N, C-alpha and C positions, 0 to 999 in steps of 0.2 A: 758187372753184375753179381749177381747173390747167390749163394748155390744152393742145392740140395732141398725137398721136399713144398714146399710151396714156393722156393722162388722157382724151383724149375720149369715147374706148369708157368706160371707166369714169363721166364722167357721165351716158350713155344708159345702163349700167347704172341707175345711180343714179336714173335718170330713172323707167325705164321701174316697178322694184322700188319708187318710192314713190307711180303712176299708181295701180298693182295691191293696194295698202297704202291710199293716201287719196285715191285722185280725182285731178286733174287742178289742180285749183286751185295746189294746190302744188310742183307741175312746173313753173310759169309763170314762175318765177326761174329755171330750166334757158335759157330760151325768149326769142328775143329777143321784141323790144312786134312788130318789124314781119315776124316770118316768116313766110317764102312757105312754105304745105300743099299741094301737091299728092298728091290720091286717089288711087284708083285706076284704070285706063284704061278700067273695066266699071261706073263707081260713078255709082247714079242722079244723084245729086244734084251740086252744081258739084261742077268739074276741078278748082276753086283757092282757098281758103281763104287770108285774110290778117287778120294782129295776130292778138293775141290772141283777140279775140274770134269770128275764124275757125275757131281753134281748139273754142272751147265750143262754135259751131255744130258743128262734124265732128265730136264727141266724141258732144254731145246724140242728132244721127242715131243715131250706132252707139249709145245706152246706150237710149233710145225705141224699137230693135225685137230686142230681149237683153238679159236677162236674166245677170245677171253677166258683160258683159261684158267681157273682157279680154283680156290678149297677154301670152302664155309666150313668154318669150325662149331661143330653140336655139341662139344662134351669135350669135358679133356679134365684125365682125373691122373692124379699122380701116390707111384708106388718110390718112396727114395729118390734111389739112384734114375726112377726110369717117368717114365709118364704117358700115356696110354690116350691118343687120340681119336675122339669118329669126326673122321671130315666126311664130307658131301663135296665128288671133283664137279667143278662145273664152269660151264663152257659149250658153242655148238663146234659138233662136226663141219670139217671144211670141205666134205667133200660132200657128204648126202647130206646139209644142214641142220644134224639131232641134234638137241641139243644134249650135254651131259649129267648125269642128274646122280650117280653112281654112287655107295653111302659104301666108304673105307675104312678098316682102324688103323695104324701106326703106333707104332715105339718109340718113344727116342729115349737112348741111355749118354749119362750123362757119365764126361770125366772136366774134374779142371775147371768147374764152371761152363761147360762148353758142352754142345751134342758130338756126342763123339759115331752113334749108331746111331740110322731109324730102321725099321722098320717099319714097309707097307705090308699091310694086312686084307685079305680079302672081307674080313669083319669085323663091325667093333669088339665079339664073343673074343676072336681071337686074338684082335689088341689084350683085351683083357689075360686074356691066360697066358699071354706072352709077358704080360709084366706082372702078373700073380694077384692078379686082382679079380674078386671075386665079381659076378656078375652080377648080385646081387647091391641097392642100395647101402 
């Protein structure tokens, strides 16, 4: 895996593509074993998940409530060792049948060519700010 800048952007893009096609397990090689994952501020379960097992737990919570859960990557921007991602959540609520189409932001922080931290944020602007990127193009 190539690291830094464009390499990190490519790695995040490949990881989302892999998750969409094959699920979580094939994505884990992109992720450090001790990864810290910070859920959205209004997430009803844990605010932080640790390691591959934590990532599995968070993913299970998403897929438990939504059929066809996944992410559409709307935009990715790199900032050195961090990558900001604008995501559209997709799926359909199992109980209500309502479609899921919320847009959120995420920041992936790298170390040793692997994702060391993931922060899910309420908006794309929040993700850009957290990664130290301008909201201007």
